[in-house]
C-alpha positions as CSV (number, residue, x, y, z in Angstrom):
1,X,56.4,8.8,8.2
2,X,53.6,11.5,7.9
3,X,54.7,14.9,8.4
4,X,53.0,17.7,9.8
5,X,51.5,18.4,13.4
6,X,48.2,16.5,14.6
7,X,46.4,17.3,17.5
8,X,43.2,15.3,17.9
9,X,40.7,15.6,20.3
10,X,37.7,12.8,20.5
11,X,34.5,13.0,22.2
12,X,33.2,9.9,23.4
13,X,30.7,8.2,25.9
14,X,31.3,5.3,27.8
15,X,28.7,3.2,26.8
16,X,29.5,3.6,22.6
17,X,30.7,0.5,21.5
18,X,32.4,2.5,18.6
19,X,34.6,4.8,20.5
20,X,37.1,2.5,22.0
21,X,38.3,1.6,18.8
22,X,38.5,5.1,17.6
23,X,40.5,6.3,20.7
24,X,42.7,3.2,20.7
25,X,43.6,4.2,16.7
26,X,44.3,7.7,17.8
27,X,46.3,6.9,20.9
28,X,48.4,4.4,18.6
29,X,49.2,7.0,16.1
30,X,50.3,9.3,18.9
31,X,52.8,6.6,20.5
32,X,54.1,5.9,17.0
33,X,54.6,9.4,15.5
34,X,55.6,12.2,18.2
35,X,54.2,14.8,15.7
36,X,50.7,13.5,16.7
37,X,49.1,13.8,19.9
38,X,45.5,12.8,21.2
39,X,42.9,13.8,24.0
40,X,39.6,11.7,24.9
41,X,37.1,13.6,26.4
42,X,33.9,11.9,27.9
43,X,31.2,13.9,26.8
44,X,29.0,13.2,29.8
45,X,31.5,14.5,32.2
46,X,32.4,17.7,30.2
47,X,28.8,19.0,29.3
48,X,29.5,22.5,28.9
49,X,32.5,21.7,26.4
50,X,29.9,19.4,24.4
51,X,27.4,22.5,24.6
52,X,29.7,24.8,23.5
53,X,31.0,22.7,20.3
54,X,27.4,21.4,19.6
55,X,28.3,17.8,19.8
56,X,25.4,15.7,19.6
57,X,27.1,12.2,18.5
58,X,29.9,10.0,19.2
59,X,32.6,9.6,18.7
60,X,33.2,12.9,17.3
61,X,36.7,13.8,16.5
62,X,38.3,17.2,16.1
63,X,41.6,17.5,14.4
64,X,43.7,21.1,15.1
65,X,40.7,22.2,16.7
66,X,38.4,22.0,13.4
67,X,35.9,19.0,13.0
68,X,37.9,16.0,11.2
69,X,34.9,13.4,11.6
70,X,32.2,11.7,13.6
71,X,31.3,7.9,13.9
72,X,33.4,4.9,13.8
73,X,36.5,5.1,11.9
74,X,39.4,2.6,11.8
75,X,42.9,3.3,11.7
76,X,43.3,3.1,7.9
77,X,40.4,5.5,7.5
78,X,42.0,7.9,9.6
79,X,45.3,7.6,7.9
80,X,43.4,7.9,4.3
81,X,42.3,11.3,5.4
82,X,45.4,12.9,6.9
83,X,48.0,11.2,4.3
84,X,46.2,12.8,1.2
85,X,48.3,10.8,-1.4
86,X,47.3,7.4,0.0
87,X,44.1,6.8,-2.1
88,X,45.8,7.6,-5.2
89,X,48.7,5.2,-4.3
90,X,46.6,2.2,-3.2
91,X,44.3,2.8,-6.6
92,X,47.8,2.6,-8.6
93,X,48.3,-0.6,-6.7
94,X,44.9,-2.2,-7.3
95,X,45.0,-1.7,-11.0
96,X,48.1,-4.1,-10.9
97,X,46.0,-7.1,-9.5
98,X,45.6,-9.9,-11.4
99,X,42.0,-11.0,-12.0
100,X,40.4,-13.2,-9.7
101,X,38.5,-16.3,-10.0
102,X,35.8,-15.3,-7.7
103,X,35.7,-11.7,-6.1
104,X,33.2,-10.7,-3.1
105,X,32.2,-7.0,-2.8
106,X,31.2,-6.6,0.8
107,X,33.2,-7.5,4.2
108,X,29.7,-8.5,6.4
109,X,28.7,-11.8,7.5
110,X,28.0,-12.8,4.2
111,X,31.0,-11.8,2.4
112,X,33.4,-13.1,4.8
113,X,31.5,-16.7,4.6
114,X,31.3,-16.3,0.7
115,X,35.3,-15.6,0.8
116,X,36.2,-18.4,3.0
117,X,34.0,-20.9,1.3
118,X,35.5,-20.0,-2.0
119,X,39.1,-19.8,-0.7
120,X,38.6,-23.7,0.6
121,X,38.1,-24.5,-3.1
122,X,41.7,-23.5,-3.9
123,X,40.6,-20.9,-6.2
124,X,41.8,-17.4,-6.5
125,X,39.5,-15.2,-4.0
126,X,39.7,-11.7,-3.2
127,X,37.2,-9.4,-1.2
128,X,36.7,-5.6,-1.4
129,X,34.8,-3.9,1.2
130,X,34.0,-0.2,1.9
131,X,34.2,-1.4,5.6
132,X,35.0,-4.9,6.7
133,X,32.5,-6.2,9.0
134,X,29.9,-4.0,7.5
135,X,26.5,-3.1,9.7
136,X,27.8,-5.8,12.2
137,X,30.5,-3.1,13.6
138,X,27.6,-1.0,14.8
139,X,25.7,-4.0,16.5
140,X,25.9,-4.0,20.4
141,X,24.7,-7.2,21.9
142,X,24.3,-10.5,19.8
143,X,22.6,-13.1,21.6
144,X,21.2,-15.3,19.0
145,X,24.3,-16.1,17.3
146,X,23.7,-20.1,17.4
147,X,26.6,-21.8,19.4
148,X,27.6,-18.2,21.1
149,X,25.4,-17.3,23.8
150,X,26.4,-13.7,23.7
151,X,28.9,-11.4,22.0
152,X,29.2,-8.0,20.5
153,X,29.7,-6.7,16.9
154,X,33.2,-5.9,16.8
155,X,34.2,-8.8,18.4
156,X,32.3,-11.2,16.0
157,X,33.7,-9.1,13.0
158,X,37.2,-9.8,14.3
159,X,36.5,-13.2,14.7
160,X,35.3,-13.0,10.9
161,X,38.5,-11.2,9.8
162,X,40.8,-13.4,11.6
163,X,39.1,-16.5,9.7
164,X,39.0,-15.1,6.3
165,X,42.7,-14.0,6.8
166,X,43.5,-17.6,7.8
167,X,43.0,-18.5,4.0
168,X,44.8,-17.1,0.8
169,X,42.3,-14.2,0.2
170,X,43.1,-11.1,-1.0
171,X,41.3,-8.4,1.5
172,X,40.8,-4.6,0.3
173,X,39.5,-2.6,2.7
174,X,37.9,1.2,2.5
175,X,37.1,0.7,-1.3
176,X,33.6,1.7,-2.5
177,X,32.2,0.1,-5.6
178,X,30.6,1.9,-7.9
179,X,29.8,-0.1,-11.0
180,X,29.8,-3.7,-12.6
181,X,30.3,-4.4,-16.1
182,X,28.8,-7.7,-17.7
183,X,31.4,-10.0,-19.5
184,X,32.2,-8.5,-23.0
185,X,30.3,-5.3,-22.4
186,X,31.4,-1.9,-21.6
187,X,34.9,-2.5,-23.8
188,X,36.2,-5.2,-21.6
189,X,39.4,-6.4,-23.2
190,X,38.7,-9.6,-21.6
191,X,35.7,-10.8,-22.8
192,X,35.3,-13.4,-20.1
193,X,35.9,-11.4,-17.3
194,X,33.8,-8.9,-15.3
195,X,35.0,-5.7,-14.4
196,X,34.1,-3.7,-10.8
197,X,35.3,-0.3,-11.0
198,X,35.9,1.3,-7.7
199,X,35.4,5.0,-6.5
200,X,39.2,5.4,-6.0
201,X,39.3,5.1,-10.0
202,X,41.1,1.5,-9.9
203,X,39.1,-1.5,-11.6
204,X,39.4,-5.1,-10.3
205,X,38.6,-7.9,-12.9
206,X,36.9,-11.4,-11.7
207,X,35.6,-14.3,-13.3
208,X,32.7,-14.7,-10.7
209,X,31.6,-11.7,-8.6
210,X,29.2,-12.2,-5.3
211,X,27.8,-9.1,-4.3
212,X,27.1,-9.0,-0.2
213,X,27.4,-5.3,0.1
214,X,24.4,-5.5,3.0
215,X,22.1,-2.7,4.2
216,X,22.3,0.6,6.0
217,X,19.6,2.5,8.1
218,X,16.6,3.7,6.3
219,X,16.2,7.7,6.5
220,X,13.2,9.5,7.2
221,X,13.8,11.4,4.0
222,X,11.9,14.6,5.5
223,X,13.3,18.3,5.6
224,X,15.9,18.7,8.3
225,X,17.2,15.1,8.9
226,X,20.2,15.7,6.7
227,X,21.0,19.1,7.9
228,X,21.0,17.9,11.6
229,X,22.3,14.5,11.3
230,X,25.1,14.5,13.9
231,X,23.4,17.5,15.8
232,X,20.5,15.9,17.3
233,X,19.4,13.5,14.5
234,X,21.1,9.9,15.4
235,X,20.7,6.5,14.3
236,X,22.7,4.6,17.5
237,X,20.8,5.2,20.8
238,X,23.4,3.0,22.6
239,X,26.2,5.5,21.3
240,X,24.7,8.8,21.3
241,X,22.1,8.4,24.0
242,X,24.2,9.3,26.7
243,X,25.0,12.8,25.4
244,X,21.2,13.6,26.1
245,X,21.0,12.5,29.6
246,X,18.1,14.4,31.4
247,X,16.4,15.8,28.0
248,X,13.8,14.9,26.0
249,X,14.1,12.8,23.1
250,X,12.3,10.9,20.6
251,X,12.1,7.6,18.9
252,X,10.6,7.0,15.6
253,X,9.7,3.5,14.4
254,X,7.4,1.4,16.6
255,X,9.2,-2.3,15.4
256,X,11.9,-4.2,17.7
257,X,14.7,-1.8,17.0
258,X,12.6,1.2,18.0
259,X,11.0,0.1,21.0
260,X,14.2,-1.4,22.3
261,X,16.0,1.9,21.7
262,X,13.1,3.7,24.0
263,X,13.5,1.6,26.8
264,X,17.2,2.0,26.7
265,X,16.9,5.8,26.5
266,X,14.2,5.8,29.4
267,X,16.7,4.7,31.4
268,X,18.5,8.2,31.7
269,X,16.8,10.7,29.5
270,X,14.1,12.8,30.9
271,X,11.2,11.7,28.5
272,X,11.0,9.7,25.5
273,X,8.2,9.7,23.1
274,X,7.7,6.9,20.5
275,X,6.4,7.6,17.0
276,X,4.6,4.9,15.0
277,X,3.5,5.5,11.7
278,X,1.1,2.7,11.7
279,X,-2.1,2.4,14.2
280,X,0.1,-0.3,16.6
281,X,3.3,-1.0,17.7
282,X,5.0,-4.1,15.7
283,X,7.5,-5.0,18.3
284,X,7.4,-8.4,20.0
285,X,4.9,-8.3,22.6
286,X,7.2,-8.7,25.8
287,X,8.9,-5.5,24.7
288,X,6.0,-3.5,24.3
289,X,4.7,-4.6,28.1
290,X,8.1,-3.5,29.1
291,X,7.9,-0.1,27.4
292,X,4.5,0.8,28.6
293,X,5.5,-0.3,32.2
294,X,7.7,3.1,31.9
295,X,6.4,6.0,33.2
296,X,8.5,8.6,31.2
297,X,7.4,7.1,27.9
298,X,4.6,8.2,25.3
299,X,3.3,6.4,22.6
300,X,2.0,8.0,19.7
301,X,0.4,6.1,16.8
302,X,-0.5,7.0,13.7
303,X,2.1,9.7,13.2
304,X,3.6,10.7,10.2
305,X,6.9,12.6,10.5
306,X,7.0,15.6,8.3
307,X,10.1,17.5,9.5
308,X,12.9,18.0,11.9
309,X,13.2,21.4,13.1
310,X,16.3,23.3,14.2
311,X,17.9,26.5,14.7
312,X,20.6,26.3,12.2
313,X,23.1,24.5,14.3
314,X,21.2,22.0,15.9
315,X,17.9,20.0,16.1
316,X,15.1,21.4,18.4
317,X,12.0,19.2,17.4
318,X,10.1,17.2,15.5
319,X,6.9,18.1,13.4
320,X,4.3,15.4,12.8
321,X,0.8,14.7,11.3
322,X,-1.8,13.0,12.8
323,X,-3.1,10.3,10.3
324,X,-6.4,10.2,12.0
325,X,-7.5,13.9,12.2
326,X,-4.8,15.3,9.7
327,X,-3.7,17.5,12.2
328,X,-0.1,19.0,12.1
329,X,1.7,19.0,15.5
330,X,5.0,19.9,17.0
331,X,7.0,18.6,19.7
332,X,10.1,20.2,21.5
333,X,13.1,17.9,21.5
334,X,16.9,18.0,22.0
335,X,17.2,14.3,19.9
336,X,15.5,12.1,17.9
337,X,16.8,8.4,16.9
338,X,15.4,7.0,13.6
339,X,14.8,3.2,14.0
340,X,12.7,2.5,10.7
341,X,14.3,-0.4,9.1
342,X,17.0,-0.9,6.4
343,X,17.7,-0.3,3.2
344,X,19.7,-2.3,0.7
345,X,23.2,-0.9,-0.5
346,X,22.2,-1.5,-4.4
347,X,21.7,2.0,-5.8
348,X,25.1,1.5,-8.0
349,X,23.5,-1.5,-9.6
350,X,20.4,0.1,-10.9
351,X,20.2,-0.8,-14.6
352,X,22.9,-3.5,-14.2
353,X,20.9,-6.1,-13.0
354,X,17.3,-7.2,-11.4
355,X,16.0,-5.5,-8.4
356,X,13.2,-5.8,-6.6
357,X,10.5,-3.0,-6.0
358,X,12.0,-2.6,-2.4
359,X,16.0,-2.7,-4.3
360,X,16.8,-5.9,-3.2
361,X,18.8,-8.2,-5.5
362,X,16.9,-10.5,-7.0
363,X,18.3,-14.3,-6.7
364,X,17.6,-17.8,-7.5
365,X,18.1,-20.8,-5.4
366,X,21.8,-20.8,-6.1
367,X,22.1,-17.4,-5.1
368,X,22.7,-16.2,-8.7
369,X,21.4,-13.3,-10.3
370,X,20.1,-12.0,-13.5
371,X,23.8,-11.2,-14.8
372,X,25.6,-14.2,-16.0
373,X,28.7,-14.7,-13.6
374,X,27.2,-12.6,-10.9
375,X,25.9,-13.9,-7.6
376,X,24.5,-12.0,-4.6
377,X,23.8,-12.9,-0.6
378,X,23.0,-11.3,2.5
379,X,20.9,-8.6,3.6
380,X,21.1,-6.7,0.1
381,X,19.3,-9.5,-1.6
382,X,15.6,-10.5,-1.7
383,X,16.3,-13.3,0.7
384,X,13.9,-12.8,3.9
385,X,14.7,-12.4,7.3
386,X,17.7,-10.1,7.8
387,X,19.8,-12.0,10.0
388,X,23.7,-12.6,10.7
389,X,23.5,-16.3,10.8
390,X,21.1,-16.2,7.6
391,X,23.5,-13.9,5.7
392,X,26.7,-16.2,6.6
393,X,24.6,-19.3,5.4
394,X,23.6,-17.3,2.0
395,X,27.3,-16.5,1.6
396,X,28.4,-19.9,1.6
397,X,25.5,-20.8,-0.8
398,X,26.8,-18.0,-3.0
399,X,30.0,-19.3,-3.0
400,X,29.4,-22.8,-3.4
401,X,27.0,-21.8,-6.7
402,X,30.1,-19.6,-7.8
403,X,32.3,-22.4,-8.1
404,X,29.7,-24.9,-9.7
405,X,29.3,-22.0,-12.3
406,X,32.8,-21.9,-13.0
407,X,33.5,-25.6,-13.6
408,X,30.7,-25.6,-15.7
409,X,32.1,-22.7,-18.1
């Protein structure tokens, strides 16, 4: 029913685990609507085209010759961008939704688990997520999920969603939460209900809320990082690495993620320089041994990244300070992959409930927060060890804690 002419072009790499879903969504749209066409371009094969358009991350989407989006996009996200009235219609629809017994915020492993455990208690349950699956959608190989020897993030997320949908759970995807109010505060009409305000303008109400908003890649927060994101600054070596075949790149971070990224990239780039802030690498010994065996890898420790440099259209190097000598140095590069850990998605909750000095939601052994009726689970909390299987267990705990809280009110 969407009117207009839409010609999409999607640049991909064959090793990108996010690209297939974007391409399939575009293809489906093109099959259904004759006014929509789609071309997929393998960036590794069409280097001249990639260079001319200064494409440095995949998937990168063009619409009618202009940049449309980059990174993983679900079909619903694409439709929201081209159907301009969709967001307002959805917000109006959500305003009429009846209050929930339990409302889960976040669609990752913790959120999915919490929704399932709550729904199994026979209580009215909803789950609202900015992106169902969360960070797991960006995870390639998963080999430590007990009982499943090997799987991939998108495949596991599909299983999560199928399981949640098997219960009577309202799933509200592509909705970003912006504020949370305590029962009886902020002018609530229903004093026993918590209000969750969404970026779309809608407000959802619930007796109990479970926060499972997860975490995101930690940024360097240095000049040039934001300016050149997608133009040489990247966070997914599996996705964007092939675009820099035969070129010099860097990895910032000496933990498991950073060392694994360096090993992966060394297989096809000209040279990898790994920068570590500390005096030693923090990765597992077996990974360090593998890294040091590679001839096209340089390891620089005691290095503090101070700037990402560029020519205005793409990055061209990295400036760092030698923490031993205090000397500032610059290295010419075509790309830098940032692998320095995670940040909890809790910025919108500052001043609402207790957060740790790292921004994590503080919880007790029942997963209750400092705010009555609000529970939390997963990577956004103070629970140590950010793992999928731990997040799922914590989601179950939060749901059981929520049910216990409800029956005692």
